[in-house]
MIBA-98968 format. One record per residue (C-alpha): x negated, y negated, z negated. Coordinates in pm, whole numbers, plus 50000, padded with zeros to 5 digits. Layout:
% residues N
XYZ...
% end
This chain:
% residues 214
512204844449985514304874049918516574864549617519734884149785518284915549887518774945849713517284949749347513854969649336513314993949071509034995049057507775033749023504485033648803502995010948567499165001148569496644983248765498294982649077501744981248959500994948348820499894929649135503074944949301505194933249025503294896349122503944898749452507644905649438508604878249196506604853049444508224868849693511954861249517513114900449479514894908049184513384940348954515764957048792512864977048566509735004648583510225039448577507105056148436506775087248233503305074748004505375042447904508865066947842506825092347630505525065847443509465049647401507305015647534510814994647598509314965247795506334960248050504674929548198508464912648117510494946748245512844968248116511765002148084514475023148220512755060948114511105085648327511945094548698515135115748553516545076348528516765072848888519375102648851521515067548747520265042649035521735059049362520505049549707523085026849790522375003249499518424997049435515204998249665511745013249521508704998949547505705021649466503305007149177500855040049236497965032249385496295046049641493125069949554490345087249761490845117349559494805133549541497655122449692500145113949447500985079649618502095097849894504085125649736505885103549549506725083049848508005116250075510035125549770511945093549730512435089150056513655127350163516675115149899517445087150080515505060049845514495031550103511255013050055511164978850217507644965850351507194933550113504544906050203503054885549953503884849050047500184838650084499424863950356499624856450713501114885150934501674875851280505184874951396504834906151661503524926151370505094957651298505394968650906506865007050850508905013450525506865007150167504384992550350502234965150067500404930650202498674910949932497604878749870495684865450092495734890250348495544884350713497074904351037496964891651357498864898851661500074929051824499144950251484501094979651382501054991350985502445022950887504905035550621503405036050274500265017450361498354989850137496344961850314495234948850006493664914849858492044895850136491914921050383491574910250756493034929851026492314918651371494614919251663495964954051858494584972251575496825005451480496995016051144498575049751025500725060950714499155064950370496135041750461494815021350158492574989650311490524980350008490154939149898488054923250143487764951750394487824940250752489484953851047488074936651375490204943351724491494971351836490804996151557492375027951477492865039451134494615072851148497215087550841495795089850493492625069250575490665050650329488945016850419486965010550094486364972649935484454947450128484144976050452484014963250815485004985551068483804967851434485974969051711487464994951895486235024751674488705052051524488625057651156490555094451177492435112150945491925113150580488465093650654486505074950384484575041350471482965034050118482364999049972480634978050169479754998250486479914984350854481245010251042479275013551424480505045351474483425063751477484645084651234486525120151307488895134451063487935138750688484745129850727482875101850490480505072550519478915057250207476485031550101474055010450314472105040850446474835054550647475535088750487477725105750654479215141250482
% end
C-alpha cells in the first residue's frame, strides 16, 4: 500500500482514466482530484468521486513538490497526445510514479520507468525493463528478458514471449502475440489478435489474420 505517498492528481477523464483511478485506489494512493479541460468547460464539479480541480491551468496552484501526476489519457494508434502531455509536465518538474495494480504480478527485478502503468491481471516476468510512460494493460503478459521502450502500449490480453524488444512508441494490440526474440520497431503497430512471427521495422503495421503489412 502507498498511503504515505505524495498525493496524485489525475490528468484527463475518460475510459483509461477510470481504470487508472481504480488502480490507484486499490494501491492505496491518495488522489487529490482531476484536471480535465472538458469537465472544467462544462462546470462539472465531481467525476468518479474526485473533485474536478479545473483545466490544466489548475496545475499552476499545485507545485511539483506537493503533488505527483498520473496520466489518464490512453495511448491511441493514431496521435501522440499522451506522449505530449507526459513530456510537457515532466519538463516542468512533475513526477509520474510507476503504478502497479495489486492484482498484477511484477517480478522483483523488473525495472519500471517513471509513469509506467501496469494494470490488473498483468504479469511481467524476471529480467524485463518497461520504459517510462508505457502501459502494460489488463491481463497482458510480458515474459522473461523483454525490453519495452518509452510511450508503448501493450493492450489488454497481449502476450510478449521471452526476449522480445519493443521500441519507443510502438503499439501491441489487444490479444496479439509476439513470439520470442523478435523486435518491434519504433512506432510500429501489431494489430489486435495478430501472432507476429517476424520482426517489424519502424513505423510498420501488421493487421489481422491475413498478416497484411504496410
